[in-house]
KEKE-3310 file (N, C-alpha, C; in steps of 0.2 Angstrom, whole numbers, plus 5000, padded with zeros to 4 digits):
npx = (4939:4953:4966:4978:4982:4992:4987:4990:4985:4986:4979:4976:4988:4991:4995:4989:4986:4976:4963:4951:4937:4943:4954:4970:4981:4988:4996:5003:5010:5022:5021:5026:5033:5031:5020:5008:5013:5020:5031:5048:5061:5053:5051:5039:5025:5020:5004:4992:4992:5004:5018:5026:5042:5054:5060:5070:5082:5080:5085:5090:5097:5088:5087:5097:5106:5103:5110:5108:5100:5107:5113:5123:5138:5133:5123:5110:5106:5094:5093:5105:5111:5107:5108:5104:5091:5088:5087:5081:5081:5071:5067:5056:5054:5045:5036:5029:5012:5004:5005:5010:5005:5012:5022:5035:5043:5044:5039:5041:5040:5049:5061:5062:5066:5056:5051:5045:5049:5059:5063:5075:5068:5057:5049:5041:5032:5016:5014:5016:5032:5042:5054:5047:5046:5037:5037:5040:5038:5052:5050:5037:5039:5047:5039:5028:5035:5037:5024:5021:5023:5035:5030:5017:5003:5002:4992:4991:4983:4976:4970:4972:4978:4967)
npy = (5055:5053:5049:5038:5023:5010:4994:4981:4965:4955:4943:4938:4938:4947:4962:4978:4992:5005:5015:5026:5017:5007:4995:4997:4990:4974:4961:4946:4944:4942:4941:4942:4927:4924:4930:4944:4959:4972:4974:4978:4968:4957:4951:4951:4957:4973:4981:4993:5010:5017:5026:5028:5032:5033:5029:5017:5012:5016:5014:5002:4985:4970:4960:4966:4968:4974:4981:4987:4997:5001:5000:4986:4978:4967:4957:4947:4931:4920:4904:4904:4897:4904:4906:4916:4929:4939:4957:4963:4971:4982:4994:4999:5010:5009:5020:5021:5028:5028:5032:5022:5011:5008:5017:5026:5023:5006:5001:5005:5006:5011:5012:4998:4994:4990:4985:4986:4974:4966:4948:4934:4923:4918:4908:4907:4917:4923:4915:4917:4921:4930:4940:4950:4961:4965:4955:4954:4946:4949:4954:4960:4970:4978:4983:4989:4999:5010:5015:5021:5034:5042:5045:5040:5032:5018:5004:4991:4977:4964:4949:4946:4931:4920)
npz = (4919:4910:4911:4908:4917:4925:4929:4939:4942:4954:4958:4945:4939:4929:4919:4915:4904:4907:4901:4906:4904:4896:4891:4886:4884:4887:4897:4902:4919:4933:4950:4967:4974:4988:4990:4995:5002:5011:5019:5023:5017:5015:5004:4997:4986:4985:4989:4982:4977:4967:4959:4944:4946:4939:4923:4916:4904:4891:4877:4878:4873:4870:4883:4891:4905:4921:4936:4952:4947:4936:4919:4915:4908:4903:4893:4893:4886:4879:4885:4891:4906:4920:4937:4946:4949:4937:4932:4918:4902:4903:4915:4927:4940:4955:4966:4981:4985:4996:5012:5025:5020:5007:5007:5016:5032:5036:5025:5013:4996:4986:4993:4995:4982:4972:4957:4940:4928:4915:4913:4916:4918:4910:4909:4920:4920:4924:4935:4952:4957:4959:4968:4974:4965:4950:4937:4919:4903:4892:4879:4880:4891:4885:4874:4881:4888:4880:4879:4890:4903:4914:4930:4928:4935:4945:4950:4961:4964:4974:4982:4998:5006:5016)
capx = (4946:4956:4973:4979:4986:4994:4984:4993:4981:4990:4975:4976:4995:4990:4996:4985:4986:4969:4962:4944:4935:4946:4960:4973:4987:4987:5001:5004:5016:5023:5022:5030:5032:5029:5013:5006:5015:5024:5037:5055:5064:5048:5051:5032:5023:5015:4997:4990:4994:5011:5019:5033:5046:5059:5060:5077:5083:5077:5088:5095:5096:5084:5091:5101:5106:5103:5111:5107:5096:5111:5115:5130:5140:5131:5117:5108:5103:5090:5096:5110:5109:5109:5104:5101:5085:5091:5083:5082:5078:5068:5066:5051:5054:5039:5036:5022:5009:5000:5009:5008:5004:5018:5026:5038:5045:5046:5034:5042:5041:5055:5067:5062:5067:5051:5051:5042:5055:5060:5066:5078:5064:5051:5044:5037:5028:5009:5015:5019:5038:5047:5056:5043:5044:5032:5041:5037:5042:5056:5046:5031:5041:5050:5033:5024:5039:5036:5017:5020:5027:5037:5024:5011:5001:5001:4988:4993:4978:4976:4966:4976:4976:4963)
capy = (5054:5050:5048:5031:5020:5003:4990:4975:4961:4949:4937:4936:4938:4951:4969:4981:4999:5006:5023:5026:5010:5004:4991:4998:4985:4968:4956:4942:4946:4938:4944:4938:4920:4924:4933:4951:4962:4979:4975:4978:4962:4952:4947:4951:4962:4978:4983:5000:5015:5019:5030:5026:5037:5033:5024:5015:5007:5018:5011:4996:4980:4965:4956:4970:4966:4980:4980:4993:5002:5004:4995:4983:4976:4960:4956:4940:4928:4914:4898:4904:4895:4909:4904:4922:4932:4945:4962:4963:4974:4989:4994:5005:5011:5011:5024:5020:5034:5028:5032:5016:5005:5007:5023:5028:5018:4999:4998:5010:5002:5014:5009:4991:4993:4987:4987:4982:4973:4960:4943:4928:4917:4920:4902:4907:4922:4920:4912:4921:4918:4935:4942:4956:4965:4963:4953:4953:4944:4955:4957:4963:4975:4983:4985:4993:5004:5016:5017:5024:5040:5043:5049:5037:5029:5010:5001:4984:4974:4957:4946:4943:4924:4920)
capz = (4920:4904:4911:4908:4922:4925:4934:4940:4946:4957:4957:4938:4936:4923:4919:4910:4904:4907:4901:4906:4905:4890:4892:4880:4883:4892:4896:4908:4923:4939:4956:4972:4976:4995:4991:4996:5008:5010:5024:5021:5017:5015:4997:4994:4982:4989:4986:4982:4972:4966:4953:4940:4948:4934:4918:4914:4898:4884:4871:4879:4869:4873:4888:4895:4912:4926:4943:4956:4942:4931:4914:4915:4901:4902:4889:4894:4880:4881:4885:4896:4913:4925:4943:4949:4946:4933:4930:4911:4896:4905:4923:4929:4947:4958:4972:4984:4986:5001:5018:5030:5016:5003:5007:5022:5037:5035:5020:5007:4990:4983:4997:4994:4975:4969:4950:4934:4924:4911:4918:4913:4920:4907:4909:4926:4920:4925:4941:4957:4957:4960:4975:4976:4959:4945:4931:4913:4897:4889:4873:4883:4895:4880:4870:4885:4890:4875:4880:4897:4905:4921:4934:4927:4942:4945:4955:4962:4968:4975:4988:5003:5008:5022)
cpx = (4949:4963:4974:4983:4987:4990:4987:4988:4985:4986:4975:4983:4995:4992:4993:4986:4979:4968:4954:4942:4937:4953:4964:4979:4986:4993:5001:5010:5017:5024:5026:5028:5029:5023:5013:5009:5019:5030:5044:5058:5059:5048:5044:5031:5018:5009:4997:4993:5001:5012:5026:5037:5052:5058:5068:5078:5081:5079:5092:5093:5092:5089:5097:5101:5107:5105:5111:5105:5101:5113:5122:5132:5137:5124:5115:5105:5099:5094:5102:5107:5112:5104:5101:5095:5088:5085:5085:5078:5076:5067:5061:5051:5048:5040:5029:5019:5005:5004:5006:5007:5010:5023:5028:5039:5047:5042:5035:5044:5048:5061:5068:5065:5062:5050:5046:5048:5055:5064:5070:5074:5057:5046:5039:5032:5021:5009:5018:5026:5044:5049:5052:5041:5039:5037:5037:5041:5045:5052:5041:5033:5044:5044:5029:5028:5038:5029:5016:5025:5029:5031:5018:5009:5000:4997:4989:4987:4979:4972:4971:4973:4972:4967)
cpy = (5050:5048:5041:5029:5013:4999:4983:4971:4955:4942:4934:4935:4942:4959:4972:4988:5001:5014:5023:5019:5005:5001:4993:4993:4980:4963:4952:4944:4941:4942:4940:4931:4920:4928:4941:4953:4968:4979:4975:4971:4956:4948:4947:4957:4966:4980:4990:5004:5017:5023:5028:5032:5038:5027:5023:5010:5009:5015:5005:4990:4975:4961:4960:4969:4973:4977:4986:4999:5005:4998:4992:4982:4970:4961:4948:4937:4922:4908:4898:4902:4899:4907:4911:4925:4939:4950:4964:4968:4981:4988:5001:5005:5013:5015:5024:5027:5034:5027:5026:5010:5003:5013:5025:5022:5012:4997:5003:5006:5005:5011:5002:4989:4988:4990:4983:4981:4967:4955:4938:4922:4917:4914:4902:4913:4920:4916:4916:4917:4924:4936:4949:4961:4962:4962:4952:4949:4950:4958:4962:4970:4981:4986:4991:4999:5011:5019:5021:5030:5040:5047:5045:5033:5021:5008:4994:4982:4966:4955:4943:4936:4925:4918)
cpz = (4914:4904:4912:4914:4921:4930:4934:4945:4948:4956:4950:4935:4929:4924:4914:4910:4903:4906:4901:4908:4899:4892:4885:4879:4889:4891:4903:4912:4928:4945:4961:4974:4983:4996:4992:5002:5006:5015:5020:5022:5017:5009:4995:4990:4986:4985:4986:4976:4972:4960:4950:4941:4942:4929:4916:4909:4892:4878:4872:4875:4873:4877:4892:4902:4916:4932:4946:4951:4937:4926:4916:4908:4899:4898:4890:4888:4882:4880:4890:4903:4918:4932:4946:4945:4943:4932:4923:4907:4898:4912:4924:4937:4950:4965:4975:4985:4992:5008:5023:5026:5011:5003:5015:5027:5034:5029:5014:5001:4986:4986:4996:4987:4972:4962:4946:4930:4920:4915:4913:4915:4917:4907:4915:4926:4920:4931:4946:4958:4958:4967:4977:4970:4955:4939:4925:4908:4894:4883:4875:4886:4890:4876:4875:4887:4886:4876:4886:4898:4912:4924:4933:4934:4940:4951:4955:4966:4969:4981:4992:5005:5015:5028)
residu = (GLU:ASP:THR:PRO:PHE:ILE:TRP:VAL:SER:ILE:ASP:GLU:GLN:MET:LEU:ARG:ILE:VAL:ARG:GLY:ASP:THR:VAL:GLU:TYR:GLU:ALA:ARG:CYS:ALA:SER:ALA:LEU:LYS:GLY:ILE:GLY:SER:GLN:MET:ASN:SER:LEU:GLN:THR:PRO:LEU:GLY:TRP:HIS:ALA:ILE:THR:LYS:LYS:ILE:GLY:ASP:ASP:ALA:PRO:TRP:GLY:GLN:VAL:PHE:ARG:SER:ARG:ALA:ALA:THR:ARG:GLU:VAL:TRP:GLN:PRO:GLY:GLU:ASP:THR:LYS:GLU:ASP:LEU:VAL:LEU:SER:ARG:VAL:LEU:LEU:LEU:ASP:GLY:LEU:GLU:PRO:GLY:LEU:ASN:LYS:GLY:GLY:ASN:VAL:ASP:SER:LEU:ALA:ARG:ASN:ILE:TYR:ILE:HIS:GLY:THR:ASN:ASP:GLU:ALA:LYS:ILE:GLY:VAL:PRO:SER:SER:HIS:GLY:CYS:ILE:ARG:MET:ILE:ASN:ASP:ASP:VAL:ILE:GLU:MET:TYR:ASP:MET:ILE:ALA:ALA:GLY:MET:LYS:VAL:LEU:ILE:THR:GLY:THR:PRO:PRO:GLU)
# end
């Protein structure tokens, strides 16, 4: 199987593009502050297989602010003191592929708006700190964005706490 996929390791806070047994790309990321889970409104990162159902932000500038999956007129600049958790630069929408785990009912990743995206809180990349999404450094999410296609599979793994 030579189809590349994205592997997000919550235990390592790393995102990798894997093809066969080769890691083609690797970057630090940040998953949910509240840990692993799929429930609606849990603010947790869901496990299992997903697909990138949509790529948003093809030619957006670095720091482009997205709200409700649409570019706004705002472009965030480093050093701006912004209290809210912004979705920046690129957005990859994740759709769960495993009914009962991350698809359907109260555990639907797409309905929960689980994304891979850039952030205004780059200092916390590498530490669980998001509201459920996978956050990346803006430079990294922009670089990775052009390496992936809509429909690409995403595997999110992690060890649930004891």
